[in-house]
C-alpha positions as CSV (number, residue, x, y, z in Angstrom):
1,M,106.9,-53.2,-3.2
2,D,103.3,-52.6,-2.3
3,L,102.3,-49.4,-4.1
4,G,99.0,-49.1,-2.1
5,L,96.8,-49.2,-5.2
6,K,94.6,-52.0,-4.0
7,G,90.9,-51.4,-4.8
8,K,91.6,-48.0,-6.4
9,V,89.9,-47.3,-9.6
10,I,92.1,-45.9,-12.4
11,I,90.9,-45.0,-15.9
12,V,93.3,-45.7,-18.7
13,T,92.5,-44.3,-22.1
14,G,93.7,-46.3,-25.0
15,G,94.1,-49.0,-22.4
16,T,93.6,-52.1,-24.4
17,K,96.7,-52.2,-26.7
18,G,100.4,-51.3,-26.6
19,I,101.6,-49.1,-23.7
20,G,98.0,-48.7,-22.5
21,E,97.5,-52.4,-22.2
22,A,100.8,-52.7,-20.2
23,I,99.6,-49.9,-17.9
24,S,96.2,-51.6,-17.3
25,K,98.0,-54.9,-16.5
26,A,100.4,-53.2,-14.1
27,I,97.6,-51.6,-12.3
28,A,95.8,-55.0,-12.0
29,A,99.1,-56.5,-10.8
30,E,99.0,-54.0,-7.9
31,D,95.4,-55.1,-7.2
32,G,94.1,-51.8,-8.5
33,I,91.0,-51.7,-10.7
34,P,91.9,-50.6,-14.3
35,V,89.1,-49.2,-16.3
36,F,90.4,-49.4,-19.8
37,I,88.9,-47.4,-22.6
38,G,89.2,-48.3,-26.3
39,R,87.4,-48.2,-29.6
40,T,88.0,-51.8,-30.5
41,K,85.7,-54.1,-28.6
42,D,87.6,-57.3,-29.5
43,H,90.8,-56.0,-27.9
44,G,89.0,-54.7,-24.8
45,E,87.0,-57.8,-24.2
46,K,90.1,-60.1,-24.7
47,L,92.0,-58.1,-22.1
48,L,89.1,-58.0,-19.6
49,K,88.7,-61.8,-19.9
50,E,92.5,-62.3,-19.4
51,L,92.5,-60.2,-16.2
52,Q,89.4,-61.8,-14.8
53,N,90.8,-65.3,-15.4
54,D,93.7,-64.2,-13.3
55,G,91.4,-63.2,-10.5
56,K,91.8,-59.5,-11.1
57,A,89.1,-56.9,-11.0
58,A,88.8,-54.8,-14.2
59,Y,86.3,-53.0,-16.4
60,F,86.2,-52.2,-20.1
61,I,84.3,-49.4,-21.8
62,S,84.2,-49.1,-25.6
63,G,84.0,-45.5,-26.9
64,D,85.4,-42.8,-29.2
65,L,87.2,-40.2,-27.1
66,N,87.1,-37.7,-29.9
67,D,83.4,-37.1,-28.9
68,V,83.1,-34.8,-25.8
69,Q,79.8,-36.4,-24.7
70,T,81.4,-39.8,-24.9
71,C,84.1,-38.7,-22.5
72,E,81.5,-37.4,-20.1
73,Q,79.4,-40.5,-20.3
74,I,82.4,-42.8,-19.6
75,V,83.2,-40.9,-16.4
76,K,79.6,-41.0,-15.3
77,E,79.5,-44.8,-15.9
78,V,82.6,-45.4,-13.9
79,V,81.4,-43.3,-11.0
80,E,78.0,-45.0,-11.0
81,K,79.6,-48.5,-11.1
82,F,82.4,-47.9,-8.6
83,G,81.5,-44.8,-6.6
84,S,84.9,-43.2,-7.0
85,I,87.9,-42.5,-9.3
86,Y,91.4,-42.4,-7.9
87,G,93.5,-42.1,-11.1
88,L,93.4,-41.0,-14.7
89,V,96.0,-42.1,-17.2
90,N,95.7,-40.1,-20.4
91,N,97.3,-42.3,-23.0
92,A,95.1,-42.6,-26.1
93,G,96.5,-41.2,-29.4
94,A,98.5,-42.0,-32.5
95,N,101.3,-40.4,-34.5
96,D,99.3,-39.5,-37.6
97,S,102.1,-37.8,-39.7
98,I,100.2,-34.6,-40.3
99,G,103.1,-32.3,-41.1
100,L,103.5,-28.8,-42.3
101,E,104.2,-29.6,-45.8
102,N,102.2,-32.8,-46.1
103,G,99.2,-31.6,-44.1
104,S,96.6,-28.8,-44.1
105,P,94.9,-26.6,-41.5
106,E,91.9,-29.0,-41.4
107,K,94.1,-32.1,-40.9
108,F,96.1,-30.3,-38.3
109,R,92.9,-29.4,-36.4
110,K,91.7,-33.0,-36.6
111,S,95.1,-34.2,-35.3
112,L,94.9,-32.0,-32.3
113,N,91.4,-33.1,-31.6
114,S,92.3,-36.8,-31.7
115,N,95.6,-36.5,-29.8
116,L,95.0,-33.6,-27.3
117,N,91.5,-32.5,-26.6
118,H,90.3,-35.7,-24.9
119,Y,93.2,-35.3,-22.4
120,Y,91.6,-32.1,-21.2
121,N,88.0,-33.5,-21.5
122,M,88.7,-36.6,-19.4
123,A,90.6,-34.6,-16.8
124,H,87.7,-32.1,-16.7
125,F,85.0,-34.7,-16.2
126,C,87.1,-36.8,-13.7
127,L,88.1,-33.8,-11.6
128,E,85.2,-33.9,-9.1
129,S,86.1,-37.5,-8.2
130,L,89.8,-36.9,-8.2
131,K,89.4,-34.0,-5.8
132,K,87.4,-36.3,-3.4
133,S,90.0,-39.1,-3.6
134,K,93.1,-36.8,-3.6
135,G,94.1,-38.8,-6.7
136,S,96.5,-38.6,-9.4
137,I,96.7,-37.9,-13.2
138,V,99.5,-39.2,-15.4
139,N,99.7,-37.9,-19.0
140,I,101.6,-40.0,-21.5
141,S,103.5,-37.7,-23.9
142,S,106.3,-38.4,-26.4
143,K,109.9,-37.5,-27.2
144,T,108.6,-35.7,-30.3
145,A,107.5,-32.9,-27.9
146,I,111.2,-32.5,-26.9
147,T,113.2,-33.4,-30.0
148,G,110.8,-32.9,-32.9
149,Q,110.6,-35.6,-35.5
150,G,109.7,-33.9,-38.8
151,G,106.5,-34.4,-40.7
152,T,104.3,-34.7,-37.7
153,S,103.2,-31.2,-36.7
154,G,99.8,-32.2,-35.2
155,Y,101.2,-35.0,-33.0
156,A,104.2,-33.0,-31.9
157,A,102.0,-30.0,-31.0
158,A,99.6,-32.2,-29.0
159,K,102.4,-33.9,-27.2
160,G,104.0,-30.6,-26.3
161,A,100.7,-29.2,-25.1
162,Q,100.3,-32.3,-22.9
163,L,103.6,-31.4,-21.1
164,A,102.4,-27.8,-20.7
165,L,99.1,-29.0,-19.3
166,T,100.8,-31.3,-16.9
167,R,102.5,-28.4,-15.2
168,E,99.5,-26.1,-15.5
169,W,97.2,-28.7,-13.9
170,A,99.7,-29.5,-11.2
171,V,99.6,-25.9,-10.2
172,E,95.9,-25.5,-10.4
173,L,95.2,-28.7,-8.4
174,L,97.7,-28.1,-5.6
175,P,95.0,-27.0,-3.2
176,Y,93.2,-30.3,-3.6
177,G,96.2,-32.6,-3.2
178,V,95.7,-34.0,-6.7
179,R,99.1,-34.7,-8.3
180,V,99.8,-34.4,-12.1
181,N,102.8,-35.9,-13.8
182,A,103.8,-37.0,-17.3
183,V,105.8,-39.9,-18.7
184,I,107.7,-39.4,-21.9
185,P,108.5,-42.5,-23.9
186,A,110.7,-42.6,-27.0
187,E,111.2,-45.8,-28.9
188,V,108.8,-48.5,-27.6
189,M,107.8,-51.5,-29.7
190,T,104.0,-51.2,-29.8
191,P,101.6,-52.4,-32.5
192,L,101.5,-48.9,-34.0
193,Y,105.3,-48.7,-33.9
194,E,105.6,-52.1,-35.5
195,S,103.2,-51.0,-38.3
196,W,105.4,-48.0,-38.9
197,L,108.5,-50.1,-39.1
198,S,106.8,-52.4,-41.6
199,S,106.4,-49.5,-44.0
200,F,110.2,-49.5,-44.7
201,K,111.8,-51.7,-47.4
202,N,114.0,-53.3,-44.8
203,P,112.2,-53.1,-41.3
204,E,114.9,-55.0,-39.4
205,E,117.6,-52.8,-40.8
206,K,115.6,-49.7,-39.8
207,R,115.0,-51.1,-36.3
208,S,118.8,-51.8,-35.9
209,S,119.6,-48.3,-37.0
210,I,117.3,-47.0,-34.2
211,T,118.3,-49.3,-31.3
212,G,122.0,-48.7,-32.2
213,K,121.4,-45.0,-31.1
214,I,119.8,-45.9,-27.8
215,P,122.6,-45.4,-25.1
216,L,121.4,-47.8,-22.4
217,G,121.5,-51.4,-23.6
218,K,121.1,-50.5,-27.3
219,R,117.5,-51.7,-27.1
220,M,114.0,-50.3,-27.2
221,T,112.1,-49.5,-24.1
222,T,109.5,-52.1,-23.2
223,S,105.8,-51.2,-22.6
224,E,106.2,-52.8,-19.2
225,E,109.0,-50.4,-18.3
226,I,106.7,-47.4,-19.2
227,A,103.9,-49.0,-17.2
228,A,106.1,-49.4,-14.1
229,S,106.9,-45.7,-14.1
230,V,103.2,-44.8,-14.5
231,V,102.0,-46.9,-11.6
232,F,104.7,-45.5,-9.4
233,L,103.6,-41.9,-10.2
234,L,99.9,-42.9,-9.6
235,S,100.8,-44.4,-6.2
236,E,101.3,-42.6,-2.9
237,K,104.9,-43.8,-3.0
238,S,105.4,-40.7,-5.1
239,A,103.2,-38.6,-2.8
240,H,105.5,-35.5,-3.0
241,T,106.0,-35.6,-6.8
242,T,103.9,-33.4,-9.0
243,G,104.4,-31.4,-12.2
244,Q,107.2,-33.7,-13.3
245,H,108.1,-34.9,-16.9
246,L,109.7,-38.3,-16.5
247,V,111.6,-39.5,-19.6
248,V,111.8,-43.3,-19.8
249,D,113.9,-44.0,-22.9
250,G,117.3,-45.5,-22.0
251,G,118.9,-42.1,-22.4
252,Y,117.8,-41.7,-26.0
253,T,116.5,-38.2,-25.7
254,H,119.0,-36.5,-23.4
255,L,122.3,-38.4,-23.7
256,D,124.7,-38.0,-26.6
257,R,123.4,-40.5,-29.1
258,S,126.9,-40.8,-30.6
259,I,128.1,-42.6,-27.5
260,T,129.4,-46.1,-28.3
Protein backbone atom coordinates (compact mmCIF):
# COMPACT_ATOMS: atom_id res chain seq x y z
CA MET A 1 0.00 0.00 0.00
CA ASP A 2 1.36 3.41 -0.98
CA LEU A 3 0.83 5.66 2.05
CA GLY A 4 1.56 8.82 0.10
CA LEU A 5 4.54 9.88 2.21
CA LYS A 6 6.97 10.22 -0.70
CA GLY A 7 9.14 13.31 -0.28
CA LYS A 8 7.47 14.36 2.97
CA VAL A 9 9.76 15.49 5.76
CA ILE A 10 9.02 13.91 9.14
CA ILE A 11 10.95 14.62 12.34
CA VAL A 12 11.41 11.65 14.68
CA THR A 13 12.75 12.45 18.14
CA GLY A 14 14.79 9.65 19.67
CA GLY A 15 14.82 8.34 16.13
CA THR A 16 18.16 6.53 16.07
CA LYS A 17 17.52 3.56 18.38
CA GLY A 18 14.76 1.14 19.34
CA ILE A 19 11.22 2.12 18.39
CA GLY A 20 12.43 5.45 17.01
CA GLU A 21 14.88 3.77 14.67
CA ALA A 22 12.15 1.46 13.39
CA ILE A 23 9.91 4.48 12.75
CA SER A 24 12.70 6.28 10.85
CA LYS A 25 13.25 3.20 8.70
CA ALA A 26 9.52 2.77 8.06
CA ILE A 27 9.24 6.38 6.88
CA ALA A 28 12.21 5.88 4.57
CA ALA A 29 10.67 2.66 3.23
CA GLU A 30 7.66 4.76 2.17
CA ASP A 31 10.06 7.18 0.45
CA GLY A 32 9.41 9.83 3.07
CA ILE A 33 12.34 11.78 4.45
CA PRO A 34 12.98 10.92 8.12
CA VAL A 35 14.86 13.53 10.13
CA PHE A 36 15.95 11.62 13.19
CA ILE A 37 17.09 13.37 16.34
CA GLY A 38 19.37 11.75 18.91
CA ARG A 39 22.08 12.59 21.40
CA THR A 40 24.50 9.84 20.33
CA LYS A 41 26.25 10.76 17.09
CA ASP A 42 27.52 7.23 16.43
CA HIS A 43 24.01 5.76 16.32
CA GLY A 44 22.66 8.59 14.19
CA GLU A 45 25.48 8.55 11.68
CA LYS A 46 25.30 4.76 11.40
CA LEU A 47 21.57 4.86 10.62
CA LEU A 48 22.03 7.73 8.17
CA LYS A 49 24.72 5.82 6.28
CA GLU A 50 22.58 2.67 6.21
CA LEU A 51 19.59 4.49 4.73
CA GLN A 52 21.68 6.43 2.22
CA ASN A 53 23.37 3.21 1.08
CA ASP A 54 19.86 1.91 0.37
CA GLY A 55 19.19 4.95 -1.79
CA LYS A 56 16.91 6.63 0.74
CA ALA A 57 16.81 10.31 1.63
CA ALA A 58 17.35 10.99 5.34
CA TYR A 59 18.89 13.51 7.70
CA PHE A 60 20.37 13.29 11.20
CA ILE A 61 20.65 16.02 13.82
CA SER A 62 22.44 15.45 17.10
CA GLY A 63 21.02 17.37 20.04
CA ASP A 64 19.73 17.30 23.61
CA LEU A 65 15.98 17.89 23.53
CA ASN A 66 15.95 18.80 27.23
CA ASP A 67 17.18 22.22 26.11
CA VAL A 68 14.42 24.47 24.74
CA GLN A 69 16.78 26.41 22.48
CA THR A 70 18.03 23.16 20.97
CA CYS A 71 14.47 22.16 20.07
CA GLU A 72 13.94 25.52 18.38
CA GLN A 73 17.24 25.33 16.51
CA ILE A 74 16.52 21.79 15.27
CA VAL A 75 13.23 22.89 13.73
CA LYS A 76 14.86 25.95 12.15
CA GLU A 77 17.59 23.76 10.64
CA VAL A 78 15.05 21.35 9.16
CA VAL A 79 12.97 24.17 7.64
CA GLU A 80 16.06 25.86 6.22
CA LYS A 81 17.27 22.62 4.63
CA PHE A 82 13.98 21.18 3.35
CA GLY A 83 11.59 24.13 3.27
CA SER A 84 8.76 22.31 5.03
CA ILE A 85 7.80 19.81 7.72
CA TYR A 86 4.92 17.40 7.20
CA GLY A 87 5.10 15.30 10.33
CA LEU A 88 6.40 15.14 13.89
CA VAL A 89 6.82 11.92 15.83
CA ASN A 90 7.43 12.68 19.50
CA ASN A 91 9.20 9.56 20.74
CA ALA A 92 12.28 10.42 22.82
CA GLY A 93 12.30 9.48 26.49
CA ALA A 94 13.14 6.73 28.95
CA ASN A 95 11.58 4.97 31.93
CA ASP A 96 13.83 6.36 34.66
CA SER A 97 12.20 4.70 37.70
CA ILE A 98 11.60 7.93 39.61
CA GLY A 99 8.91 6.75 42.01
CA LEU A 100 7.06 8.25 44.94
CA GLU A 101 9.05 6.38 47.57
CA ASN A 102 12.37 6.15 45.74
CA GLY A 103 12.26 9.63 44.21
CA SER A 104 12.17 13.26 45.27
CA PRO A 105 10.44 16.43 44.09
CA GLU A 106 13.60 17.44 42.23
CA LYS A 107 14.01 14.05 40.53
CA PHE A 108 10.30 14.05 39.61
CA ARG A 109 10.67 17.49 38.03
CA LYS A 110 13.70 16.33 36.02
CA SER A 111 11.84 13.22 34.89
CA LEU A 112 8.97 15.32 33.57
CA ASN A 113 11.41 17.59 31.77
CA SER A 114 13.20 14.72 30.04
CA ASN A 115 10.05 12.75 29.17
CA LEU A 116 7.35 15.37 28.56
CA ASN A 117 8.45 18.96 28.03
CA HIS A 118 10.16 18.38 24.67
CA TYR A 119 6.94 16.88 23.31
CA TYR A 120 5.33 20.30 23.77
CA ASN A 121 8.43 22.23 22.70
CA MET A 122 8.88 20.34 19.43
CA ALA A 123 5.18 20.59 18.57
CA HIS A 124 5.21 24.32 19.36
CA PHE A 125 8.20 25.06 17.13
CA CYS A 126 6.96 22.78 14.31
CA LEU A 127 3.45 24.21 14.35
CA GLU A 128 3.86 26.93 11.73
CA SER A 129 5.20 24.39 9.23
CA LEU A 130 2.61 21.76 10.15
CA LYS A 131 -0.21 24.24 9.59
CA LYS A 132 1.11 25.02 6.11
CA SER A 133 1.44 21.35 5.18
CA LYS A 134 -1.76 20.24 6.98
CA GLY A 135 0.48 17.66 8.54
CA SER A 136 0.32 15.19 11.37
CA ILE A 137 1.70 14.66 14.87
CA VAL A 138 2.07 11.23 16.47
CA ASN A 139 2.96 11.01 20.16
CA ILE A 140 4.49 7.78 21.44
CA SER A 141 3.13 7.09 24.91
CA SER A 142 3.22 3.93 27.06
CA LYS A 143 0.96 1.41 28.75
CA THR A 144 2.16 2.86 32.08
CA ALA A 145 -0.17 5.81 31.40
CA ILE A 146 -3.12 3.41 31.49
CA THR A 147 -2.13 0.61 33.84
CA GLY A 148 0.47 2.13 36.14
CA GLN A 149 3.64 0.19 36.86
CA GLY A 150 4.83 1.09 40.33
CA GLY A 151 8.02 2.94 41.13
CA THR A 152 7.95 5.22 38.09
CA SER A 153 5.86 8.28 38.96
CA GLY A 154 7.73 10.67 36.69
CA TYR A 155 7.55 8.51 33.58
CA ALA A 156 3.92 7.50 34.16
CA ALA A 157 2.91 11.13 34.72
CA ALA A 158 4.68 12.19 31.53
CA LYS A 159 3.08 9.41 29.49
CA GLY A 160 -0.37 10.22 30.85
CA ALA A 161 0.13 13.89 30.02
CA GLN A 162 1.13 12.93 26.47
CA LEU A 163 -2.23 11.23 26.00
CA ALA A 164 -4.04 14.28 27.36
CA LEU A 165 -2.05 16.59 25.07
CA THR A 166 -2.87 14.36 22.09
CA ARG A 167 -6.58 15.08 22.55
CA GLU A 168 -6.00 18.73 23.51
CA TRP A 169 -3.88 19.42 20.43
CA ALA A 170 -6.29 17.50 18.19
CA VAL A 171 -9.04 19.89 19.26
CA GLU A 172 -6.90 23.02 18.99
CA LEU A 173 -5.58 22.16 15.55
CA LEU A 174 -8.86 21.12 13.93
CA PRO A 175 -9.22 24.47 12.11
CA TYR A 176 -5.85 23.90 10.40
CA GLY A 177 -6.42 20.29 9.33
CA VAL A 178 -3.50 19.10 11.46
CA ARG A 179 -4.19 15.67 12.91
CA VAL A 180 -2.80 14.49 16.26
CA ASN A 181 -2.81 10.88 17.46
CA ALA A 182 -0.94 8.69 19.93
CA VAL A 183 0.44 5.16 19.78
CA ILE A 184 0.68 3.22 23.03
CA PRO A 185 3.20 0.36 23.14
CA ALA A 186 3.48 -2.08 26.02
CA GLU A 187 6.17 -4.77 25.91
CA VAL A 188 8.61 -4.05 23.06
CA MET A 189 12.16 -5.43 22.98
CA THR A 190 14.25 -2.28 22.64
CA PRO A 191 17.83 -1.72 23.87
CA LEU A 192 16.44 0.01 26.97
CA TYR A 193 14.03 -2.84 27.64
CA GLU A 194 16.81 -5.39 27.18
CA SER A 195 18.96 -3.46 29.63
CA TRP A 196 16.10 -3.56 32.15
CA LEU A 197 15.70 -7.31 31.71
CA SER A 198 19.42 -7.84 32.25
CA SER A 199 19.10 -6.31 35.71
CA PHE A 200 17.25 -9.46 36.87
CA LYS A 201 19.03 -12.55 38.19
CA ASN A 202 17.44 -14.67 35.47
CA PRO A 203 16.57 -12.41 32.50
CA GLU A 204 15.12 -15.21 30.35
CA GLU A 205 12.84 -16.35 33.14
CA LYS A 206 11.62 -12.78 33.60
CA ARG A 207 11.06 -12.41 29.88
CA SER A 208 9.06 -15.65 29.75
CA SER A 209 6.90 -14.52 32.65
CA ILE A 210 6.02 -11.36 30.69
CA THR A 211 5.43 -12.89 27.28
CA GLY A 212 3.26 -15.57 28.87
CA LYS A 213 0.79 -12.83 29.82
CA ILE A 214 0.53 -11.30 26.33
CA PRO A 215 -2.72 -12.72 24.88
CA LEU A 216 -1.96 -12.52 21.16
CA GLY A 217 0.84 -14.92 20.29
CA LYS A 218 2.46 -14.96 23.73
CA ARG A 219 5.19 -12.70 22.37
CA MET A 220 6.41 -9.16 22.62
CA THR A 221 5.42 -6.53 20.10
CA THR A 222 8.17 -5.71 17.61
CA SER A 223 9.46 -2.21 17.01
CA GLU A 224 8.47 -2.64 13.38
CA GLU A 225 4.83 -3.26 14.37
CA ILE A 226 4.79 -0.02 16.34
CA ALA A 227 6.41 1.77 13.39
CA ALA A 228 3.80 0.44 10.95
CA SER A 229 1.01 1.95 13.05
CA VAL A 230 2.87 5.25 13.28
CA VAL A 231 3.40 5.66 9.53
CA PHE A 232 -0.27 4.84 8.92
CA LEU A 233 -1.35 7.57 11.34
CA LEU A 234 1.08 10.00 9.72
CA SER A 235 -0.30 9.28 6.27
CA GLU A 236 -3.39 10.54 4.50
CA LYS A 237 -4.73 6.98 4.55
CA SER A 238 -5.84 7.93 8.06
CA ALA A 239 -7.07 11.34 6.91
CA HIS A 240 -10.18 11.28 9.12
CA THR A 241 -8.47 10.02 12.27
CA THR A 242 -7.47 12.46 15.00
CA GLY A 243 -7.39 12.57 18.78
CA GLN A 244 -7.05 8.78 18.98
CA HIS A 245 -5.02 6.58 21.33
CA LEU A 246 -3.98 3.45 19.42
CA VAL A 247 -2.80 0.60 21.66
CA VAL A 248 -0.45 -1.79 19.84
CA ASP A 249 0.39 -4.51 22.36
CA GLY A 250 -1.13 -7.88 21.44
CA GLY A 251 -4.02 -7.25 23.80
CA TYR A 252 -1.75 -6.99 26.85
CA THR A 253 -3.33 -3.87 28.29
CA HIS A 254 -7.03 -4.36 27.65
CA LEU A 255 -7.68 -8.09 27.38
CA ASP A 256 -7.84 -10.39 30.39
CA ARG A 257 -4.22 -11.35 31.00
CA SER A 258 -5.29 -14.62 32.61
CA ILE A 259 -6.51 -15.93 29.23
CA THR A 260 -4.68 -19.15 28.33
